[in-house]
Structure formats: C-alpha cells, structure tokens
C-alpha positions as CSV (number, residue, x, y, z in Angstrom):
1,M,24.5,157.9,97.5
2,T,20.9,157.9,98.6
3,N,18.0,158.9,96.5
4,L,17.6,162.1,98.3
5,E,21.3,163.0,97.9
6,L,21.0,162.3,94.2
7,Q,18.1,164.7,93.9
8,A,19.9,167.3,96.0
9,F,23.0,167.0,93.8
10,R,21.0,167.4,90.6
11,R,19.1,170.4,91.9
12,F,22.4,172.0,93.2
13,L,23.9,171.6,89.7
14,M,20.7,173.1,88.2
15,L,20.1,170.0,86.0
16,K,16.8,169.0,84.7
17,V,15.9,165.3,85.1
18,S,16.0,164.9,81.3
19,E,19.5,166.3,81.2
20,A,20.8,164.3,84.1
21,S,19.3,161.1,82.8
22,E,20.7,161.6,79.3
23,Y,24.2,163.0,80.0
24,I,25.0,161.5,83.4
25,G,22.9,158.4,83.8
26,K,22.9,157.4,80.1
27,T,19.4,156.2,80.7
28,D,15.7,157.3,80.4
29,V,13.9,159.8,82.5
30,K,11.8,157.0,84.2
31,T,14.9,155.2,85.5
32,W,16.3,158.5,86.8
33,H,13.0,159.2,88.6
34,D,13.2,155.7,90.1
35,W,16.6,156.5,91.4
36,E,15.5,159.7,92.9
37,N,12.3,158.2,94.4
38,G,14.3,155.3,96.0
39,V,12.6,152.6,93.8
40,L,16.0,151.6,92.4
41,P,19.4,152.1,94.0
42,V,21.6,154.9,92.6
43,P,24.4,153.3,90.5
44,E,27.9,153.9,91.8
45,N,29.0,155.5,88.5
46,V,26.2,158.0,88.7
47,A,27.1,158.9,92.3
48,T,30.7,159.2,91.4
49,T,30.0,161.5,88.4
50,M,27.7,163.7,90.6
51,K,30.4,164.0,93.2
52,E,33.1,164.8,90.6
53,L,30.8,167.6,89.2
54,K,30.4,169.0,92.7
55,S,34.2,169.0,93.2
56,L,34.7,170.6,89.8
57,R,32.2,173.3,90.6
58,S,33.9,174.0,94.0
59,E,37.3,174.3,92.2
60,K,36.0,176.7,89.6
61,I,34.4,178.9,92.3
62,K,37.6,179.1,94.2
63,L,39.5,180.1,91.0
64,I,37.0,182.8,90.3
65,I,37.0,184.1,93.9
66,N,40.8,184.2,93.9
67,S,40.8,186.2,90.7
68,I,38.2,188.8,91.7
69,N,40.8,190.9,93.6
70,D,43.1,191.0,90.6
71,R,40.4,192.3,88.2
72,V,40.1,195.9,87.0
73,G,36.6,197.2,86.7
74,S,33.3,195.6,87.7
75,N,32.9,191.9,88.6
76,T,30.4,190.4,86.1
77,I,29.7,186.9,85.0
78,R,27.7,186.0,82.0
79,Y,24.4,184.2,82.6
80,F,23.3,182.3,79.6
81,M,19.6,181.9,79.5
82,T,19.7,179.0,77.0
83,Y,22.1,176.3,76.0
84,Q,22.1,177.7,72.5
85,E,23.5,181.1,73.8
86,F,26.1,179.2,75.8
87,K,27.1,177.1,72.8
88,K,27.7,180.1,70.6
89,V,30.4,181.3,73.1
90,N,31.6,177.8,74.2
91,P,31.1,175.5,71.1
92,E,33.2,172.7,72.6
93,L,31.2,172.4,75.9
94,D,28.1,170.3,76.5
95,V,24.8,170.8,78.4
96,I,26.4,169.6,81.7
97,Q,29.1,172.3,81.4
98,W,26.4,174.9,80.7
99,R,24.4,173.9,83.8
100,L,27.6,173.9,85.8
101,H,28.4,177.5,84.7
102,Q,24.8,178.6,85.5
103,S,25.1,177.1,89.0
104,I,28.4,178.8,89.6
105,A,27.1,182.2,88.3
106,T,24.1,181.9,90.5
107,E,26.1,181.2,93.6
108,L,28.5,184.0,92.9
109,Y,25.7,186.4,92.3
110,F,23.9,185.5,95.6
111,R,27.1,185.8,97.5
112,G,27.4,189.4,96.2
113,L,30.7,188.6,94.4
114,E,29.5,189.0,90.8
115,K,26.9,190.8,88.8
116,L,25.1,188.9,86.1
117,C,25.2,190.1,82.5
C-alpha cells in the first residue's frame, strides 16, 4: 500500500489520524503521519487491516441494501455524532466500529437510500 492509498483509506473510513495510529497502527501520530507522507513505508499489517475494514464496510453496505426492500416504514440509519453516543447503544464496539458505522451511514445517505436520525 502506498502512502497516498493509506491516507485515502483512512479518510474513506472517516478515521482521524489519532484514531488510526492508536487502534490500527498501534503507534504514535508522528509515525502514522510519516507513513502517509511517504517518509516511512506502510507496514504490511496496517495495509492488511485497512483492506479488511474496507471489505467489512462493503459487506455491511450490501446487507443493509438487501434488507431495505424488506422493511416496513421509512428507511433511517442512526448517525452518532460522538463515540460516547455510539457506545451507549453499542457498548461492546470500539472507536473503529463507530467510524465504520458513520462511514456506512454517510454513504447510504448520499446514495439516497437512508435518512439520518
């Protein structure tokens, strides 16, 4: 994975550098910036994790889209403004799962498939 691809993946998943460095890279913010700026090569385990998150995101979107036609009533997806709000409803999930949810909700909203609530 190139430095530009890493940055694109992070932004696509709506992750802050501090979140990506802590939860994915298990490193400090400076090192993550060095990866994104091409100063240091992106570690293979980081590239693999980012690709896995992208795949998981795609799978979840497909499941939601497939279920939309079976729903009764309006199509809405909850958009959690903070991790604390998300954690109240999903206590077992971490920051990465919150950001993944936000990324999915945003895409579905902009595709016109879901309303945010």
